[in-house]
N, C-alpha and C positions, 0 to 999 in steps of 0.2 A: 372599204369601210375603215375609217380611222379609229385609233384607240379610244378617242373621246366618244365617237359614235357608238362603239361597242359597249361602253360603260364599264362599271366595276362589278365583277361577279362576286357573289357571296354564297356560302353554304350554311345551312341551318340544320345541324345534325339532330336526330331524335334523342330526346333525353329519357333515360331509363332510371327509375328509382330502384336500385338494387336492394335497398333496405329503407323503410320509412316508418319511423315511430312518432306518434303524436304525444307530445310532452306536456301540453297544457292548452287552456283556452283563455284568451285575454278578455278583458272587460268590454272591448269593442267588438267581440264576436269572432275575431280571427283566431285560428288555431296555431300554436307553435309546434314546430316539427324538428326532428333530428333525423336527417336522411343522408344516405350515401348515394350519389348520382354518378352515372357514367353516360357516355355519349356514343351513339352508333355511327357506323360508317355509311349509313343511309340517312337521307333527310330531304328537306325542301331546298330548292335552288332559287336564287334571286339575282336580278341584274338591276343596277342602279345607274341612271343617266341624268346628267344635269338638265333642268327644265325650267321654264318660266313659272310653272306652278306645279303643285303636287298632283300626281295621278298614280293609279295602281291598276295593273292588268293581272288577273289571276287566271292561270291555266293549269293543266295537269289532271291526273285521275281523280283528285279530290277537290277540284276547284269549286264545284257547286256547294260544298259544305261550309265554305267560309265567306265572310263578307268581302266585297270588292270595292269598298268605299272607306270613308273616314273611320268606321268602327273596326277596321282591320288593324291588328296590333303593329304590323309592319309600317303601315301608313302613320299610325299614332306615334310610333318611335321616331320616324323621320321628322314629323311636324314638331314634336317635343324638343328634339335636338336643335332644330333651327330656331325655335322660339327661345331656347335657353342660351344658345351660342350663335347669334346671327352673324358674328364676325368670322366664324369658322365654317359654317355650313350654309347651304343654299337649297332651295326646293329641288325635288327629284321626281323623275318618272321611274316607278318601280314595276318590274315584271316579276311576279312570283309564280314559280312552278310548284304546285302543291302535290308532293309525292306521298305525304304522310296523312293518314286518316285524322279527322278533326275530333276534338273532345274525346281523345283516346288515351290520355295518361302519358303522352309522349312529349308534352311541352311544345307542340308544334307552333302555335301562335307566339309563345314566348321565345322559342328558338328563332322564328322569323324576325321578331323585333330585335333580338340580340344581334343577329346577323347584319341587320341594317345598321345598328350602332357601330359594330366593328368595322364594316365597310366604309361608313362615313368617316370614322376616325382615321382609317388607313389612308384616305385620300386628302384629308384636311391638311392645310399648311401648318396650322397650330391646333392640334387636337386637344380636347379638354383633358385634365388630369384623370387618370383611371378611377380614383376615388369618386370624383364628381360624376363620371359616366356611370359608375355602379349605382350611385344614389338615384340618378335618373332612371336607370334600369329597374330598380325596385319600385319606383313610382308607377311603372307600367304594369307590373305584375310580380307575384312572389317568386316565380320560376325564372324571371328574366336575368337576375344577377348570375345565377349558376350557368345559365345558357350563354351569357356573355363570356364566361371562362371557357366553356365547351370542352372541358376535360374532366376526368374523375375528380370529385370534390365532395366534401361534407358540407351540407347546408343546414343551418339551424335558425331558430327564431321563426319569423314568418317568411324567411327566404333571404334576408339581407346579410346574414353571416355566412360567408362562403370561404372554406379553407381548402385550397387545392391539395390533392393527394398525388404528388409527383411519382411515387413508387407503386401506385396501384397497378396491378397487372392487366394486360389486355385479356378479354374473355370472349371466346366464341359463343354465340347465342342465336336462338330462334325467337323472333317476335311474332306474335299472332293476335289478330283482332277479329272477333266473330261478326264483324259488320255492324257494330253497335257504337253509338255515341252516348257518353255518360257525362252529364254536367257535373263539374267538380262540386258545386255548392250543394247539389242533391245528396251526394255521398257524405259530405261533412255533416249535413243536417241529419242524416240517418245514423250518425255515430252516437251511440247511446252513452258510452263511457269514454273518458279520456284516460288511456292507460298510464300516461305519465312517466314512462320509462325511457331514458335516453339510450342511445346505441351503446353497446359494450365497448370497452377500450380496444382500439385497433392493435393487431399483433405487431411486434417489433419487426418481424420479417414479413414482407408482403409478397411472398411467392404465390402463385396461383392456388396451390393446394391450401396454404394457410388462409388465403382470402376466402376460398370456398368454405373452409371450416368456420371462419368467422361469420360469414353470411348465414350459415345454418343456425346460428344462435340469434339471428335477428328475424324480422318479419315485416309485413306491411299492415299496419294497424287499420287501414281503410278497407282491406280486402274483404273481411266478413260482411261489413255493411254494404259494399258494392255487390257482392254475391247475393245477399238477401234481396237487394233491389232488382238485380239483373241475373237470374240464375244461370243464364248461358255463360257467364264468366266462369262459374264453377265448372261447367262442362269443358270450357277451353283449358282451364287449369288441369283437369284430369287427362285431357288429350295430350297436353305437353308433358305431364308427369309420366305418361306411358311410353314416351319416345325412347328408343334405344340410346344408351349413353348419356341420358339426362342426369345432371348432377343436382340441379335445383330448379323448381318451377314456382313462379310467383307472379302476382299482378304488379304492374308499375303504376305509380301515381294513384289516381282515383278510378282507373280503369277506362275502357274495358280491355285495353291491350295487356297481354300477359307475356311472359318470357320464360325460356328455359336456357340454362347454362350448360356448356359442354367443355370437355377437355381439349378438343381440337376442332379446327374449322371444318375439316372434312366430315366429321360426325355431325356437326351442326347443319351443313348443307344437305347431307343425306336425310336428316330428320325433317328439315323443312320440306323437301320433296315429298316425303312420306305423308306429312301432315296436310300439305296442299292437295295431294291426291285424294285424301279422305274428306277434305272440306274445300271444295272448289270455290265456294263463295266467300271464304275467309281471306283476309289480308295476311299473308305469311311471308316473312323475310328472314334469311340467314344473314348474320352480320357479325362484326367484331365490336365489342364495347370497350371503350378506353377512356 
């Protein structure tokens, strides 16, 4: 098999909202956020090959949970890029291995779309300017610009203001989803009040300990609404909070995935094994957030 036949590989890491504050609601109904996001060492995998027309093949443990046609964000990203820059890009055959649960607060579809845009730019003779690519990313979804960066960042507004945090420390974590899909729109609709508080100022020193202390002063403003709609999320949070060595337990995004942070990777792996043994039907992964 030649390099051209093998295609271009791309990785779509899971996005985790370490902190998520809702700062306002716009007149068009969109909510404005102030969120610190990090990305896991686990995620979806994609392979892109030149083709006469667009196609998408979805496989993997969560393939059945996502569309395999034009409604898939990976497909939409590829088509949008070709439509915007036909001189730089051409149609693709995309294979998506879906390792992340869908509608889970992990930005899976957004991460897939961002991975497609990164891979297309990497192989283009004349890739579009980063600012223009970020604008296209935002047109696809609020999480796509941050996922395009795929490293720790602060995201504000409806998602289009992304500030990389080069000094944010890596954090061992356990991710857990109790086998539940939660539509984002449903959680935002259940949000009775808009707290309106931005994230506190970041510490000058971003050691792991200082970062942990800073996170303890923040929260996820969507968590209460999600727990009220899906009480099993509260159970998942309690299970994570009870794990030995846990420093912080919280929901990511609009749920249902929750996470716990640890001081070292060995403690996270041991905690993940313990949690999986208690809940064989849950999706549980130990990882590093960076």
